[in-house]
N, C-alpha and C positions, 0 to 999 in steps of 0.2 A: 379811264380814268376813275381813279377811287377818290368818292368822297367822303370825308369824315365828320359827321356832324355831334355836339356835345354842348345840350342844353339842360340846363337848372338841373348839374349836377350835384350831388352832397361829395360830401367827405367818401363817405362809402365807393360810391360810384366814381370817383376820382381816383381811388383804389383800385378797384378794377380794371381800369381803364388802363393804368401803367404798365400790372400786374399781367394783362393782355398783348401789350407794345410786350413787354421782356420775352413773354414765351414765344411771339412771334419772332422777335428778333433773334432768339434762341436758334428757333425750328428754319431760320432762311439761312442761317450762320451752317448748322447742320447739313444742309440741302447744297448749300453751292460750296460747302468743303470736296464735293465728288464731282463738281463742273469739272470737264475735260476728264477725267478718268477712267477707263476704261478695263475694264476687267479681261482677261484672257484665256483659253483654254488649249491645254496641253495633252497629248496622246501618248501613249505609250504601247508599246506590244513588242514579243519577242520575238516579232519579225523586222525592226526597226532593222535597219542600217546601223554600222558603228561609228560610221564618222560622217558629220557634213547635216545629222541632221535635225528637219526644221521643229519637230514634233506638234504638225498638224496632222491630222487624218487619215491625209494622204501620207505622211513622210514622219510616220510616229519615232518617239526615242526608244532606244533598244533599253532602257532601266527604266524603274521610276526614278532613282537620284537624279540623274539628268530632268527628269521631271517634275522635282523639288526644285531641280538649283535653276529653273527656268521661272516658275512661280514667283516671279519676288514683287508681286500689287497684292493688295488685297481684291479680293473675291475673286483670285485666280483659282482651276479648278485642274488638278490632273487624274485623264481619268485611262484606267490600266483596261488593255486586251485581257481577255482569258488568258492561262498559263498560270505554270510556277515559277517564279523568282527566285533564283537563290540567291544569297548576299554571306557574304564573309564581312561587312562593315553597318555597323546601324543607318536606316533611312532616317535623315535628321530635315530640320527646316526651321526657322526662325519668322517666316510670312505670317503677316497677321491674316485673318476669316478664309485662308485658300480653303479648299475642300479635294478632298484624297478619297475616290472609289471606284469601285469598277464599273465599265463600261455596258453589262450584262448586268449587273445588278444582281448576280448570283457570286454571294459571299463562298461555297465551294469552289467555283469555279477561277479565282485566281488568289493561289498563294501566293505568299512569299516565305523564305522558308530561311531563316540563319544557319539552320544548317550543326546545330550548339557551338558555335563560331562566337557569337555576338549576341545584343540584344538586337531589336526587330529596328524597332520606332522609335524616334526621338522629335516630336512635334511643340515646339516654344513659342508657338504665335497665339495672340486670344483670338478665341469664335473660329475656333478652327470644326471642320467636319470632318471626316472618318467611317467609311457606310462600302457594307456588300464586298469584302473580301476577309482570308483568312492568314492571320496572324503565327507563324507555327517555330516549334525550334530556339527560340533566344535561350539562351545561356553562358549568363555576366556577370557582373556586381551589377549592373542596373537592370531598371524591372523591363521585364517584354518587350512591352509596350508602352510611352509614356505621352502623355497629354497636358503638358502641362503649363496653357494659359489658360484664362478665366473667362466661362462659356461655353466649354469646347465638347462636341457632341460623337458621339458614337454612335452606330447605328447601323443593324443587321452584322454586327462581327463575330467571328470565330479567335478566340486566342488559344493557343494549344500550345503543351509541351516545351511554357517557356520556365525558366530556372536561374535563380536569383540569388547567388552566395554571397553578400556581404558580411566587411569586416566592420560596420558600422548601422549606425540605425536606422531603419529603412521601411518604407512603405512599397505595399504592393511586392508580386511577384510575377503574378501575366500581365494586371493593367492598371496604372496609375492614374487616375486623374487628377492630377496633383493643386490644381487652384482652385477657386470658389465654382458653382453654378455650372456645374460639370454633368452631364447626363447621357447613359449608356439606354439604349431599350432594343430590345429585340434581337439579342447578343448570345454566346456562350463561350463560358469561360472556365477551360475544362482541366486536368492533367499539369497546373502548374502550383511550383512552390516558393515559398522564402524560405532560407536558410541562414545560418549561423555559421559564418567562414572564421570566426577567432576559434584557438583552439583551446580543450578541455584546461589547459593551467592558465587561463587568460583573467584577469581582475576584471575584466571591463563590461558593466552591463547596457547589454542594449535592448533597444527594445526594436518589435519585428511586426508589423501590422500590416494583414491583408496578404492573405497567403497568393488568393486569386486575383480579386479586384479591391483599388483602396480609391475612397471618392473623397473629396474635398468639401470643404463648409461648404452646405445647400446643393448639393450634388442628388442627381437622381438614377435611381435605379430601377428602370421599367421593363416588364418582361423578360426579363435576364434571366439566365441559368447558369449558376456557379455551383460546379462540382469536380469532387476527387483533387479539391487543390488542400495544401497544406502549409504549415510555420514549423519548422524545426530549430532547436536549439542542440544543444550536445546532451545528451541523455544524465551526463553527470553534473552538470553548472544550473542549477536550481533558481540562479540572478536574471534571467534572460523573463521579461516579462512578453509574454507570448498573447497578441490580441486579435480576433477575426481570424480564422484559417483559408474561413471562405471569402468573408468581404469585413471590410473593415470600415465606418462614414464617420464625418465628424458632422452632426446636426444634418444630417440626413433621409430623404425621402427612399421608400426604398417597394417598390409595389409589384406584385402580382410575379414574382422568382422564388 
């Protein structure tokens, strides 16, 4: 039983009490909104059976997209076994607060290879985490790896060999953290580019920003290497605004990069 005593309160004390109650109410609402909620973990392995897999550690899904399709609840996780996963369509999900990472923690041991046929990954949910894997050979009109939701985190990843050719204004060739307050840490982005797809005779003016990495407002890049990345318009068109061959950020923090 909780007993409340408020004796000889002045106006300022009463205001503080009201604000305390309001804060407690908001806290309880936030906490109770998770009552009855249980996150799930789904496993992926190249050895997973093609049909009927349950996504458990003993019966893993055979593809990463299977895992992402199953991860429909907040805080679900998709854990990927070592191997090279070949894709011909980009991996996608719109679920909020999911995690996609390797089981081993070794980014070089889990490779997602788009084979120059498509973008590699596009996650639209907020507060998404992607960690401990390599994304390579994305090639399309879309950025190689896109996390478009607020507060997303990329940790210990390698994005390499991604080429984006766009006929519209575009942000990011290798990796785009497209919303606010996103973070990339302990990662490598190399050999990526963002190219203009308009022919020389076009009068369209495009703005291309961030050949390797594009960070939204308030984003952070920490201990991240961006190398051998570029922006390129047609050589005889001088109207293209090109900004940030390696990194382009809006009001961002860049540390030890």
